[in-house]
N, C-alpha and C positions, 0 to 999 in steps of 0.2 A: 498402465498408463500409455496412451498413444505416443508415437514418436512426435516430438516437437520440431517446429521449423528451426533451422540452424541459427537464425537470428535470435530466437529466444534462448537457445542453448548458450550462445555467445554472451547474451545479456546476463544470464545467470553466472557464467564464468567470470565476467567482469565484476559483477556485484560481490562475488565471493572474495575479491581482492581489495575491495574498497573499505574505508573506514566510515564512509557515509552510509547511514541506514537506507536500504532499498527494499521494495516490495514489488514483486513481478507477477503479473497475471496473463493468462492467455486470452484469446479472442472471445471466449465464453465468460471471461471474468474469473475463471478458476485460479486460485492462488497456486503458483508454481514454486515460489521460492521467496524467502526473505533471509538476509544475510546476518552474520553474527552481531554487528552493531545494532541492527533492528531487533534482534532477540532481546537485548537489554531494555528496549523501550516497550516491546510488546509482551514482555514478561514470560516468555517461553522459548525454548530452542525450536528451530524449525523441524529438527529431527523428531521432536516430541509431538508437535501440533500437526505437521504434515500438510499436504495439499488440502484445500478446502474450496467448495463451490462458493460463488459470489454470495449466495443467500446465507451462507454461514459466516464468512469472514466480515461481512458488513454488519453483523449483529453480535458476534462473539466478543468483539473488542468494545462493545457498548459505546459507540460514538455519540457524544452529546455536545450541545452548545455550552457556552460559558455559564448560562443560567440553569444548566442541568437538563434541558429539554432533549429528548432522544432525537437523533438526526436520521432522516430517511436515507437509504442507500443512494438515491439519485443526487443528494446534495454533497456526497463525498467526492473529492477531487479525482480520485482514481476511477470511480465509476463514470464521472463526467468525461474524463479523458478517453475512456474506452467507448462509451456510447455516442458521444458527440464528436469524437475524433479531433479534439482540440486540447491544448494545454490547459490545465486548471490548477488553482492554488486555494488553499483554505487553512484555517486555524480552528481546531476543535479539541475536545477532551476525549480520551479513551480510558477504559478500564482494562489494564493489561491482564493477561491470563494469570498473573501473579496477584491480582486483586488491587494493584496500585494504580491510582488515577494519575494520568499525565496529560499535560496540554501539549499538543503537537502542531507544528506547521508542516504542511504537505504540499509538494509541487508534483504534479503528475503529468505524464506525456504519453500520447498514443505511440505505439510502435508500428510503423508501416514499412512494408517491404516494397520491392519492385512491383510495378503495375498497380499501384495504389491498393495493395493487399494489406488489410488490417491483420496484425499478428497478435496484438495484445496491448498492454500498457505497463508502464513502470512508474512507481512513485519513489521520490526521495523525500526523506522527512527527517525532522530533528525535534528535540524537545524545545518548546517555545520558551524564550527568555521571559522571566518574570516582568510584569509591567512596572515601569519606573514611575515614581511619584514626583516627576520633575516639574 
């Protein structure tokens, strides 16, 4: 694996100390890291799944709408943040690598360095609260 920019190394270090689930990708969209709290929602330890290209992680977790329709990669917040260089938010279902379906809320941000240099993107996410019948 090529040497990563210091900003991504620092983002990974920060993420490893957070209780908030995070998912970190490089400028090409390759998954670089997800932290221990994310492992519980994604159904696998990062040490077991390892880095993945965008074409893999956008399908292996089987992102779907509430009606069960498969979501294209372009509709995922992390892909939008990376490709459009803007914050993005969404709510959708995934099938974790443990086979458990979970509804997630995801907020993603592009990571930019000095001189407007795109470094990658980061997503923070959590299991969506059940809809209330109020």
